[in-house]
C-alpha positions as CSV (number, residue, x, y, z in Angstrom):
1,M,162.5,-102.0,32.3
2,L,161.7,-105.5,34.0
3,G,163.4,-108.4,32.1
4,I,161.7,-111.9,32.0
5,K,163.9,-113.1,34.9
6,N,162.9,-110.5,37.2
7,I,159.5,-111.1,36.3
8,C,159.8,-114.8,36.8
9,S,161.7,-114.0,40.0
10,L,159.0,-112.0,41.4
11,I,156.4,-114.4,40.3
12,Q,158.4,-117.1,42.6
13,K,158.3,-114.7,45.3
14,G,154.7,-114.4,45.3
15,D,153.8,-110.2,44.8
16,K,150.6,-109.7,45.0
17,F,150.3,-107.2,42.4
18,L,152.3,-108.9,39.5
19,S,150.7,-112.3,39.8
20,P,147.3,-111.3,39.2
21,F,148.6,-109.0,36.3
22,C,150.4,-112.0,34.3
23,I,147.1,-114.1,34.6
24,L,145.2,-111.7,32.7
25,V,148.3,-111.2,29.9
26,V,148.2,-114.5,29.7
27,A,144.7,-114.9,29.1
28,G,144.8,-112.1,26.6
29,I,147.4,-113.8,24.8
30,L,145.5,-116.9,24.7
31,C,142.2,-115.5,23.6
32,M,143.9,-113.7,20.6
33,A,145.4,-117.1,19.6
34,C,142.0,-118.6,19.7
35,E,140.6,-116.5,16.6
36,P,137.7,-118.2,14.8
37,N,138.5,-119.4,11.6
38,K,137.3,-117.6,8.4
39,D,137.7,-119.6,5.8
40,K,135.2,-122.4,7.2
41,V,132.1,-121.7,6.1
42,G,129.1,-124.0,7.3
43,K,125.8,-124.8,5.4
44,P,123.1,-122.3,5.5
45,Y,120.2,-123.0,8.0
46,T,117.3,-124.8,5.8
47,G,115.1,-125.8,8.8
48,P,111.9,-123.7,10.2
49,V,112.2,-120.5,11.4
50,E,108.8,-120.6,13.8
51,I,107.2,-123.7,15.3
52,V,103.6,-123.6,16.6
53,N,101.9,-126.0,18.4
54,G,98.2,-126.5,18.8
55,V,97.1,-123.9,15.6
56,D,93.6,-122.8,15.0
57,V,93.0,-120.9,11.8
58,K,89.6,-119.5,10.9
59,Y,88.9,-118.0,7.7
60,S,86.2,-115.2,7.4
61,E,84.3,-113.3,4.6
62,Q,82.5,-110.2,5.7
63,G,82.4,-111.6,9.2
64,I,80.7,-114.8,8.5
65,L,82.9,-117.8,9.2
66,K,83.8,-119.8,6.4
67,V,86.3,-122.5,7.2
68,I,88.2,-123.5,10.2
69,M,91.8,-125.4,10.0
70,K,92.9,-127.3,13.2
71,T,96.2,-128.9,13.2
72,P,98.5,-129.9,16.1
73,K,101.5,-128.4,14.6
74,R,102.5,-125.7,11.9
75,L,106.3,-125.1,10.6
76,R,107.6,-121.6,9.1
77,Y,110.5,-121.5,6.8
78,Q,112.9,-118.7,5.7
79,N,110.6,-118.2,2.5
80,E,107.8,-118.2,4.2
81,D,106.3,-121.1,2.8
82,I,103.8,-123.0,6.1
83,V,104.1,-126.6,6.5
84,F,101.5,-128.8,8.6
85,P,103.3,-131.9,9.5
86,D,100.5,-133.6,11.5
87,T,96.7,-134.2,10.8
88,V,95.1,-131.5,9.6
89,N,91.1,-131.1,9.9
90,I,89.2,-128.9,8.1
91,N,85.3,-127.8,8.6
92,F,83.6,-125.9,6.1
93,Y,80.5,-123.7,7.1
94,D,77.2,-123.2,5.5
95,P,76.3,-119.5,3.9
96,T,75.3,-118.2,7.5
97,G,78.4,-119.8,9.0
98,S,76.8,-121.4,11.9
99,M,76.8,-125.0,10.7
100,V,79.6,-127.0,9.6
101,I,78.7,-129.0,6.2
102,T,81.4,-130.4,5.0
103,R,84.7,-132.1,7.1
104,L,87.9,-132.4,5.7
105,R,90.8,-135.0,6.8
106,A,94.6,-135.2,5.7
107,D,97.6,-136.4,6.9
108,S,99.5,-133.4,6.1
109,G,99.5,-130.0,4.5
110,R,101.4,-126.4,3.3
111,F,100.7,-123.2,2.5
112,D,102.3,-121.6,-0.2
113,P,101.5,-117.7,0.5
114,R,103.1,-116.8,-3.3
115,K,100.0,-118.2,-4.9
116,N,97.7,-118.1,-1.7
117,V,97.2,-121.9,-2.1
118,Y,96.5,-124.7,0.8
119,L,97.3,-128.3,0.2
120,V,96.6,-131.2,1.9
121,K,98.3,-134.6,0.9
122,G,98.1,-138.2,2.1
123,N,94.6,-140.4,2.9
124,V,92.7,-136.9,1.9
125,R,89.1,-138.2,3.0
126,V,86.1,-135.1,2.7
127,V,83.0,-136.0,4.2
128,K,79.6,-133.7,2.9
129,S,77.1,-133.6,6.0
130,E,74.1,-133.3,4.0
131,T,74.5,-135.4,1.1
132,K,76.4,-138.8,2.9
133,E,78.8,-138.1,0.4
134,I,82.7,-139.5,1.4
135,L,85.4,-137.9,-1.4
136,T,88.8,-139.3,-0.9
137,T,92.0,-138.8,-2.8
138,T,95.4,-138.5,-2.0
139,E,95.8,-135.0,-3.1
140,L,93.4,-131.6,-2.4
141,S,94.0,-127.7,-2.9
142,W,92.4,-124.8,-1.9
143,S,92.4,-121.1,-3.0
144,P,90.9,-118.4,-0.8
145,D,90.8,-116.2,-3.7
146,T,88.8,-118.1,-6.1
147,R,86.9,-120.2,-3.6
148,K,87.5,-123.1,-5.0
149,V,88.8,-126.7,-4.3
150,F,90.7,-128.4,-6.7
151,T,93.4,-131.5,-7.6
152,E,94.9,-133.2,-10.8
153,K,94.9,-136.3,-8.7
154,F,92.4,-139.3,-8.8
155,V,89.6,-138.7,-6.6
156,S,86.4,-141.0,-5.6
157,V,83.5,-139.9,-4.3
158,R,80.9,-142.6,-2.7
159,N,77.3,-141.7,-1.8
160,S,77.0,-143.4,1.7
161,V,73.3,-143.4,1.5
162,T,72.4,-145.0,-2.1
163,N,76.4,-146.9,-2.9
164,D,76.7,-144.6,-6.1
165,V,80.3,-144.0,-6.7
166,V,81.8,-141.1,-9.0
167,N,85.7,-141.7,-10.0
168,G,87.5,-139.4,-12.1
169,K,91.1,-138.0,-12.5
170,G,91.1,-134.0,-11.5
171,M,88.3,-132.1,-10.1
172,D,87.0,-129.0,-9.3
173,A,84.5,-127.7,-6.4
174,E,83.1,-124.9,-4.8
175,Q,85.3,-124.8,-1.5
176,D,82.2,-125.6,0.8
177,F,81.6,-129.1,-2.2
178,S,78.4,-127.5,-3.2
179,H,79.0,-128.0,-7.0
180,I,81.8,-130.3,-8.1
181,K,83.2,-130.9,-11.6
182,F,84.9,-133.9,-12.9
183,P,86.8,-133.4,-16.4
184,N,87.7,-137.0,-16.6
185,G,85.1,-139.0,-14.8
186,T,83.2,-142.3,-14.9
187,F,79.9,-142.8,-12.3
188,K,78.9,-146.3,-10.9
189,M,75.0,-146.6,-10.2
190,K,73.3,-149.4,-8.2
191,F,69.5,-150.0,-9.8
192,K,66.7,-151.3,-7.4
193,E,64.8,-154.3,-9.2
194,L,61.4,-154.1,-9.2
């Protein structure tokens, strides 16, 4: 068996077989010495598992277009929640699916798959094309299952033609905003002088 002195003398002499062999042995020893520390546990990742840019979601019933939602970005998380961190624009269509009858704009939104409910937040503005009514609030929810739009937040609806205003806390409406109910509402109306 070769002693350490013999190996060192062979390396010094520049033996072609032994020099690469020694390099591999030393590299192997170094790799075994760099074993990962199994005691260290980092925080689990809580960020998005999927990022989608330029989102265009279409919702239809029996092949008839009902809703189109557009937003610049969608984030999906491990718990399957979906967040829309940028502006959300939603168009609600008439019963034939050919004409936009209501437009919604909000600062951000999210989708909760466990409840199957979409939620939009921040400067929510809904414009009804036919009646020229403008609804403003800070938060609205939409359920595709019940086809209802609802909120518990303060809501204001202004008719831009007559300047009539309805204010209330809480609202329940059809998804196309054709029928709106205010459980706690007040109505302001201007009368024209004769």
